[in-house]
C-alpha positions in Angstrom: 77.1 -47.7 -87.3 78.4 -48.3 -91.4 77.9 -52.2 -90.3 74.4 -51.5 -89.3 73.4 -49.4 -92.2 75.1 -52.0 -94.5 72.8 -54.8 -92.8 69.7 -52.9 -93.3 70.4 -52.0 -97.0 71.0 -55.8 -97.4 68.3 -56.9 -95.6 66.1 -54.1 -97.9 67.4 -55.4 -101.3 66.9 -59.4 -100.4 63.2 -58.5 -98.9 62.5 -56.8 -102.2 64.0 -59.2 -104.7 61.9 -61.9 -102.8 58.6 -60.1 -102.7 58.6 -58.0 -105.7 61.3 -58.9 -108.3 61.2 -62.5 -108.3 57.5 -62.5 -109.1 57.5 -60.2 -112.0 60.5 -62.6 -112.9 58.6 -65.7 -112.9 55.5 -64.3 -115.1 58.0 -63.9 -117.9 59.6 -67.3 -117.1 56.4 -69.1 -117.4 55.0 -67.1 -120.4 58.4 -68.3 -122.4 57.8 -71.8 -121.0 54.3 -72.3 -121.9 54.3 -76.6 -121.9 57.4 -77.0 -120.4 59.8 -76.6 -123.4 61.4 -72.8 -124.1 59.5 -70.6 -126.7 61.1 -67.3 -126.5 58.1 -66.5 -129.2 55.3 -67.5 -126.9 54.0 -64.0 -125.1 53.8 -63.0 -129.1 51.0 -65.7 -129.6 48.1 -63.2 -128.6 48.9 -61.4 -131.8 48.4 -64.9 -133.8 45.1 -66.0 -131.7 42.1 -64.1 -132.9 40.4 -63.7 -129.7 43.7 -62.7 -127.7 44.7 -60.1 -130.6 41.5 -58.6 -130.1 42.0 -58.2 -126.6 44.9 -56.5 -126.8 43.6 -53.8 -129.6 40.3 -53.3 -126.9 42.7 -52.5 -123.9 44.9 -50.3 -126.4 42.0 -48.6 -127.9 40.3 -48.0 -124.4 43.8 -46.3 -123.1 44.0 -44.4 -125.9 40.3 -43.1 -125.7 40.4 -42.9 -122.3 43.5 -39.9 -122.5 41.4 -38.3 -124.8 38.0 -37.9 -122.5 40.2 -37.5 -119.7 42.3 -34.5 -121.6 38.9 -33.1 -123.1 37.3 -32.7 -119.5 40.7 -32.1 -117.4 42.1 -29.0 -119.7 39.1 -26.5 -119.1 38.7 -27.4 -115.7 42.3 -26.9 -115.1 42.5 -23.5 -117.1 39.7 -22.0 -115.1 40.7 -22.8 -111.8 44.4 -21.7 -112.1 44.3 -18.3 -114.9 40.6 -17.2 -113.2 39.7 -15.3 -110.7 37.4 -18.5 -109.8 41.1 -20.1 -108.6 40.2 -18.6 -105.0 37.6 -21.1 -104.7 40.0 -23.5 -103.2 37.3 -25.9 -102.0 36.6 -27.0 -105.4 39.8 -29.0 -105.4 38.2 -31.2 -102.7 35.2 -32.1 -104.5 37.4 -32.4 -107.5 38.9 -35.3 -105.9 35.9 -37.6 -104.7 35.8 -39.2 -108.2 39.1 -41.0 -107.6 38.6 -41.2 -104.1 35.6 -43.4 -105.3 36.5 -47.0 -106.3 36.0 -47.6 -110.3 33.8 -50.5 -109.9 31.6 -49.0 -107.4 31.3 -45.6 -109.8 30.6 -48.2 -112.8 27.8 -49.5 -111.1 26.1 -46.4 -110.3 25.8 -45.4 -114.0 24.4 -48.8 -114.8 21.6 -48.3 -112.2 21.1 -44.6 -113.6 21.3 -45.3 -117.3 20.0 -48.8 -117.7 16.8 -49.2 -119.3 14.0 -48.7 -116.4 16.6 -47.2 -114.1 16.9 -43.8 -112.2 17.6 -41.7 -115.6 14.5 -43.0 -117.1 12.3 -43.0 -114.3 13.1 -39.1 -114.0 12.4 -38.7 -117.8 10.7 -41.6 -119.5 11.8 -40.2 -122.8 15.5 -40.9 -122.1 14.8 -44.4 -122.4 15.9 -43.6 -126.3 19.7 -42.8 -124.9 20.2 -46.1 -123.2 21.5 -48.2 -126.0 24.0 -45.2 -126.9 25.1 -45.3 -123.3 25.8 -49.0 -123.1 28.8 -49.1 -125.5 32.8 -48.5 -125.6 32.4 -44.7 -125.6 30.0 -45.0 -122.4 32.9 -47.3 -120.4 35.5 -44.1 -121.8 32.9 -41.9 -120.2 33.2 -43.7 -116.7 37.0 -44.2 -116.7 37.8 -40.5 -117.9 35.4 -39.1 -115.0 37.3 -41.0 -112.7 40.7 -40.4 -114.2 39.8 -36.9 -114.4 41.1 -35.4 -111.0 45.0 -36.8 -111.6 44.8 -34.8 -115.1 43.1 -31.9 -113.5 46.1 -31.5 -110.7 49.3 -32.1 -113.1 47.6 -29.7 -115.8 46.6 -27.1 -113.0 49.8 -27.4 -111.2 51.7 -26.6 -114.6 49.5 -23.8 -115.3 50.1 -22.2 -111.8 54.4 -22.4 -112.9 53.8 -20.7 -116.2 55.2 -17.0 -115.6 52.7 -14.2 -116.4 55.5 -12.2 -118.1 55.8 -14.4 -120.8 52.3 -14.4 -121.9 52.6 -10.3 -121.2 55.2 -10.3 -123.4 53.0 -12.1 -126.2 50.3 -10.1 -125.9 52.2 -6.9 -125.7 53.4 -7.9 -129.3 50.1 -8.2 -130.9 49.1 -11.8 -129.8 45.3 -12.9 -129.0 44.3 -14.7 -126.1 43.7 -18.1 -128.2 47.0 -17.2 -130.2 49.0 -16.8 -126.9 47.2 -20.0 -125.4 48.2 -22.2 -128.4 52.1 -20.8 -129.2 53.3 -20.8 -125.4 50.8 -22.2 -122.7 50.2 -25.4 -125.1 53.8 -25.9 -125.7 54.7 -25.3 -121.9 52.2 -27.6 -120.6 53.6 -30.3 -123.1 56.0 -32.2 -120.7 53.9 -32.1 -117.4 51.0 -33.3 -119.8 52.9 -36.1 -121.3 53.6 -38.0 -118.0 49.8 -36.7 -117.1 48.6 -38.6 -120.2 51.2 -41.4 -120.0 50.1 -42.2 -116.2 46.2 -42.1 -117.7 47.1 -44.6 -120.1 48.9 -47.0 -118.2 46.2 -47.0 -115.4 43.5 -47.3 -117.8 45.0 -50.7 -119.6 45.9 -51.9 -116.3 42.1 -51.3 -114.7 39.8 -54.2 -113.5 36.7 -52.7 -111.9 35.4 -51.0 -114.7 36.1 -53.3 -116.9 34.7 -56.2 -115.3 31.4 -54.6 -114.1 30.5 -52.4 -117.2 32.7 -53.7 -120.0 31.5 -57.0 -119.7 27.9 -56.2 -119.6 28.4 -54.9 -123.2 30.6 -57.7 -124.1 34.2 -55.5 -124.1 36.6 -57.6 -122.9 40.3 -56.2 -121.9 43.2 -57.9 -121.1 43.1 -57.4 -117.1 39.7 -58.7 -117.2 41.2 -62.2 -119.5 44.0 -62.5 -117.0 41.2 -62.9 -114.4 39.3 -65.1 -116.1 42.2 -67.9 -116.8 43.5 -67.6 -113.6 39.9 -67.7 -111.6 37.3 -69.6 -113.8 38.0 -73.4 -115.0 39.7 -74.4 -117.1 42.8 -72.4 -115.4 45.3 -71.1 -118.1 48.6 -69.9 -116.0 50.0 -70.3 -119.7 47.9 -67.7 -121.5 47.2 -65.4 -118.0 51.3 -65.0 -118.3 51.6 -64.3 -121.8 49.0 -62.1 -121.4 50.3 -60.5 -118.3 54.5 -60.1 -119.6 52.5 -58.3 -122.9 50.5 -55.6 -120.3 53.7 -55.1 -118.4 55.6 -54.7 -121.6 53.5 -52.2 -123.0 53.3 -50.3 -119.7 57.3 -50.2 -119.6 57.4 -48.9 -123.3 55.3 -46.3 -122.8 57.0 -44.7 -119.7 60.0 -44.8 -121.5 58.6 -43.1 -124.7 57.1 -40.5 -122.1 60.5 -40.1 -120.2 61.9 -39.4 -123.8 59.3 -36.7 -124.3 59.4 -35.3 -121.4 63.0 -34.5 -121.3 63.0 -33.3 -125.0 59.9 -30.7 -124.1 61.1 -29.6 -120.8 61.2 -25.4 -120.3 62.3 -23.5 -117.3 59.4 -21.6 -116.1 60.1 -20.5 -113.0 62.7 -17.8 -112.7 64.4 -16.1 -109.2 62.4 -13.2 -110.3 59.3 -14.1 -108.7 57.0 -13.6 -111.3 53.4 -14.2 -110.5 51.1 -16.5 -113.0 48.6 -14.2 -114.9 45.2 -13.8 -114.4 42.5 -13.4 -116.7 39.7 -11.2 -116.0 36.3 -13.1 -117.4 33.3 -11.5 -118.3 29.9 -12.2 -116.6 28.8 -14.3 -119.2 32.1 -15.9 -119.2 32.1 -16.6 -115.4 28.4 -18.1 -115.5 29.7 -20.2 -118.4 33.0 -21.3 -116.4 30.6 -21.9 -113.4 27.9 -24.3 -115.6 30.7 -26.0 -117.0 32.4 -26.9 -113.3 28.8 -27.7 -111.6 27.6 -29.8 -114.5 31.1 -31.7 -114.8 30.8 -32.3 -110.6 27.1 -33.0 -111.9 28.1 -35.8 -113.9 31.2 -37.0 -112.3 29.9 -37.3 -108.6 26.2 -36.8 -108.7 25.5 -39.3 -110.8 27.0 -42.1 -109.5 26.8 -41.2 -105.3 22.9 -40.9 -106.4 22.4 -44.1 -107.5 24.2 -45.8 -104.8 22.7 -44.2 -101.7 19.2 -44.6 -103.6 19.8 -48.2 -104.6 20.8 -49.0 -100.8 17.6 -48.0 -99.2 14.7 -49.3 -101.8 13.1 -51.8 -100.8 12.4 -53.2 -104.2 13.8 -52.3 -107.3 10.7 -51.8 -109.7 8.8 -50.1 -106.7 10.3 -46.7 -108.3 11.4 -43.9 -106.8 8.6 -42.8 -104.3 9.4 -42.2 -100.0 7.2 -45.0 -99.7 9.8 -47.6 -101.4 12.7 -46.1 -99.0 13.9 -48.3 -96.0 16.8 -48.6 -94.1 16.7 -52.5 -93.6 19.3 -53.1 -95.8 21.8 -51.1 -93.4 20.1 -53.2 -90.4 21.1 -56.6 -92.2 24.4 -55.6 -93.1 25.2 -54.7 -90.0 24.0 -57.0 -87.9 26.8 -59.1 -86.0 27.5 -62.6 -87.5 25.9 -62.0 -91.1 27.8 -62.7 -93.9 27.6 -58.9 -94.9 29.0 -58.0 -91.4 32.1 -61.1 -91.7 33.1 -59.6 -94.9 33.6 -56.0 -93.4 35.1 -57.4 -90.2 37.7 -58.8 -93.2 38.4 -55.8 -94.8 38.5 -53.8 -91.4 41.0 -56.2 -89.8 43.0 -56.8 -92.9 43.6 -53.0 -93.7 44.2 -52.3 -90.1 47.5 -55.3 -90.5 48.2 -54.4 -94.0 48.9 -50.7 -92.8 50.7 -51.6 -89.6 53.2 -53.6 -91.2 53.7 -51.3 -94.3 54.4 -48.3 -92.0 56.8 -50.5 -89.9 58.5 -51.9 -93.3 58.4 -48.9 -94.9 59.6 -46.8 -92.7 62.6 -49.1 -92.6 63.2 -49.0 -96.2 62.7 -45.0 -96.6 65.8 -45.1 -93.7 67.7 -47.3 -96.1 67.1 -45.4 -98.9 67.5 -41.9 -97.3 68.3 -39.3 -100.3 69.3 -41.9 -102.8 73.0 -41.2 -102.5 74.7 -44.5 -103.7 74.0 -46.9 -106.0 72.2 -49.7 -103.3 70.4 -46.7 -102.2 68.6 -46.5 -105.8 68.1 -49.8 -106.4 65.9 -50.2 -102.9 64.0 -46.7 -104.3 63.7 -48.3 -107.6 62.5 -51.6 -106.4 60.0 -50.3 -103.4 58.2 -48.2 -106.7 57.5 -51.3 -108.9 54.3 -52.3 -107.2 53.1 -48.9 -107.9 54.2 -48.7 -111.2 53.1 -52.7 -112.3 49.4 -52.9 -113.2 48.5 -55.0 -110.1 46.7 -57.7 -111.7 49.9 -58.7 -113.5 51.5 -58.2 -109.7 49.2 -61.3 -108.6 49.7 -63.3 -110.8 53.6 -63.3 -110.2 52.3 -63.8 -106.4 50.1 -66.9 -107.3 52.9 -68.4 -110.0 55.8 -68.3 -106.6 53.8 -68.9 -103.7 51.8 -71.7 -105.0 55.0 -73.2 -106.8 55.4 -76.9 -105.6 59.2 -76.0 -104.8 58.0 -73.5 -102.5 58.5 -74.5 -98.8 56.2 -71.9 -96.9 52.3 -73.5 -98.0 51.3 -69.7 -97.9 49.0 -69.8 -101.0 45.2 -69.6 -99.9 46.1 -68.8 -96.8 45.0 -65.7 -94.8 48.6 -64.9 -95.0 48.3 -64.8 -98.6 46.3 -61.8 -99.0 48.3 -60.0 -96.1 51.5 -60.5 -98.1 49.5 -59.0 -101.8 48.4 -56.2 -99.9 51.5 -55.2 -98.2 53.1 -55.3 -101.5 50.4 -53.7 -103.4 50.7 -50.7 -100.6 54.1 -50.8 -99.5 54.8 -47.6 -102.0 52.7 -45.5 -100.6 54.3 -45.3 -96.7 58.1 -45.3 -98.5 57.0 -42.3 -100.9 55.6 -40.3 -97.3 58.1 -41.1 -95.2 61.0 -40.4 -97.5 59.6 -37.3 -98.4 60.0 -36.3 -94.8 63.0 -37.6 -94.2 64.6 -36.1 -97.4 63.6 -32.5 -95.5 65.4 -33.1 -92.2 68.5 -31.6 -91.8 71.7 -33.6 -90.9 72.5 -31.4 -88.4 70.2 -32.9 -85.8 71.3 -36.4 -86.1 75.1 -34.9 -86.0 74.3 -33.2 -83.0 72.5 -36.2 -81.5 75.6 -38.6 -81.9 78.0 -35.8 -80.9 76.1 -35.6 -77.5 76.6 -39.1 -77.1 73.3 -40.7 -78.5 73.5 -44.1 -79.9 71.9 -45.1 -83.0 69.0 -46.4 -81.5 68.5 -43.4 -79.5 68.8 -40.6 -82.1 66.3 -42.8 -83.9 63.7 -42.7 -81.0 64.3 -39.6 -79.7 64.8 -37.8 -82.7 63.8 -39.1 -86.3 60.6 -41.1 -85.4 59.0 -38.2 -83.6 59.9 -35.8 -86.4 58.6 -38.8 -89.2 55.2 -39.1 -87.0 53.3 -37.1 -89.3 54.3 -38.8 -92.4 54.0 -41.9 -90.6 50.5 -41.2 -89.3 49.6 -40.2 -93.0 51.0 -43.1 -95.1 49.4 -45.3 -92.6 46.0 -43.9 -93.4 46.2 -43.5 -96.8 47.4 -47.4 -96.9 44.3 -48.4 -94.5 42.0 -46.8 -97.2 43.3 -47.9 -100.6 43.6 -51.3 -98.8 39.6 -51.4 -97.3 38.3 -50.9 -101.0 40.9 -53.2 -102.9 39.0 -55.9 -105.9 41.4 -57.0 -108.0 44.1 -58.7 -105.6 41.2 -60.0 -103.2 39.5 -61.6 -106.1 42.1 -63.5 -107.2 43.7 -64.4 -104.0 41.5 -64.7 -100.9 40.3 -68.2 -99.5 37.4 -69.9 -101.1 35.4 -69.3 -97.6 36.4 -65.4 -96.9 34.7 -62.3 -98.5 36.0 -58.7 -97.9 33.8 -55.6 -98.6 34.9 -54.8 -102.1 34.5 -58.9 -103.2 31.1 -58.4 -101.2 30.2 -55.9 -103.2 30.9 -57.3 -106.5 29.5 -60.5 -106.0 26.1 -58.6 -104.9 25.8 -57.0 -108.1 26.6 -59.9 -110.3 23.8 -62.0 -108.4 21.5 -59.3 -108.9 21.3 -58.4 -105.0 22.3 -54.4 -105.3 20.7 -53.1 -102.1 23.3 -55.0 -99.9 25.8 -54.4 -102.2 25.3 -50.7 -102.7 25.0 -50.1 -98.7 28.2 -51.8 -98.4 29.5 -49.3 -100.9 28.2 -46.6 -99.2 30.1 -47.6 -95.8 33.2 -48.4 -98.0 32.9 -44.9 -99.5 32.1 -43.0 -96.6 35.1 -44.6 -94.4 37.4 -43.9 -97.4 36.3 -40.4 -97.3 36.4 -40.2 -93.2 40.1 -41.2 -93.2 41.1 -39.1 -96.1 40.0 -36.2 -94.0 41.9 -37.2 -91.2 44.7 -37.2 -93.4 44.1 -33.9 -94.5 43.7 -32.7 -91.4 47.0 -34.5 -89.9 48.6 -32.3 -93.1 47.4 -29.3 -91.9 47.6 -29.0 -88.4 51.1 -31.1 -87.5 53.5 -29.2 -89.4 57.2 -29.4 -88.3 59.3 -26.7 -88.7 63.3 -27.6 -88.9 65.6 -24.8 -88.4 
């Protein structure tokens, strides 16, 4: 038994080294050997080159502003739905998750269609044409990205607020504290640790984001590191030296902020849950305050969901872009063209579906092996596997792609995988493997060891215990991991843009190319189908989570 465990852990570590760690190492190696000779200062040249330096500071500024914008939206929303009677409306949590379920590039396209000159907003309200120049700038991109990131920070802050014991706030009120004073001197300090982690997550995801900067940012001439990396690796002349320098700086920035945030979190973490069982305090709002809270929630959902989805749906059924919002200008012909068998769009959709099916299945198989090797992370090899399996989730996606291209396109690589279908599958598997590993690991950690021991005592061999005890108990997490991987991989853009073979398209690259070429209707019809599939799969995950609960006693 121990022999099989050691073999499994060794195999897992070797696979993760080859697929994840080595590509990241070669990014750094390529960046310090720009012309075949060692130059340790080469990655720092972005601070000397005026254009690259501006790109770096653009990226940092964007991340900071998105953190500020997301906080502005998420903090009041979290307080309302955690500390008032409106918390009973749990269906709001489902609606709030929709912006994060929407791929950023699709959301950006919806906002562009709505706010551009002669766009849908101007067709509704002609005088709104004066607002268009004020939207198409950095603050407009910050608004789009903040609304996309809103659900992440909202959930973190809401959960933190729910853990604040009501007795702590009551004690402050008894001693004469007013509501704002209690919020400022007690609630905010208790939230700080959770907020630091949430803000870091938002910042890292913002500076690593490609979709919104590629669609909206390029339109306003605001370039960031991710779009420049894609340019240097995909457009002639190819310059891997600059791309790896930018990738190294982006990765280093993310790691530095992760470290700083962990220090802050450790320093400002307080115990808010005790054995006394005190519930959180619920504030009673006056009628006008309740109406004000509802207005805020509805307005936020309207701009976060209503605007982009309205634009996407309308664009997908419009005959002529200049025909206006009239019934005579609506048609379903674009969906007929899109779903016509043998068409370019249908081929792209089938490519996405086949890739997602293959990738989700491979991720479940490999992820289960890794999760079983990790178990409860008691030994250092298990902790190494756990750390390496999470790296693709903590490293910016475009950085991971650059590393994979360098390794698999190297002259010494014996397997000619680059520029093939297999390279696409490999990239997607590396991207989305952490989701399956975490789903299965979380479920496995809840299984009592006595079940396995009972199986072995009664004569069951290792594979019998695995087949008859472990896998049946892990089935809900396996299905949830499979569906989550399928959902995310079907909309992947940055990896597809950089590693797809020339004659191959997916639904994401098809949408992106149609938007770039000005054929919006077909692209938006594909977006509707992609988002629809995403919503259906996520509803399936929720159904599995609610109906397939396994109790182990």
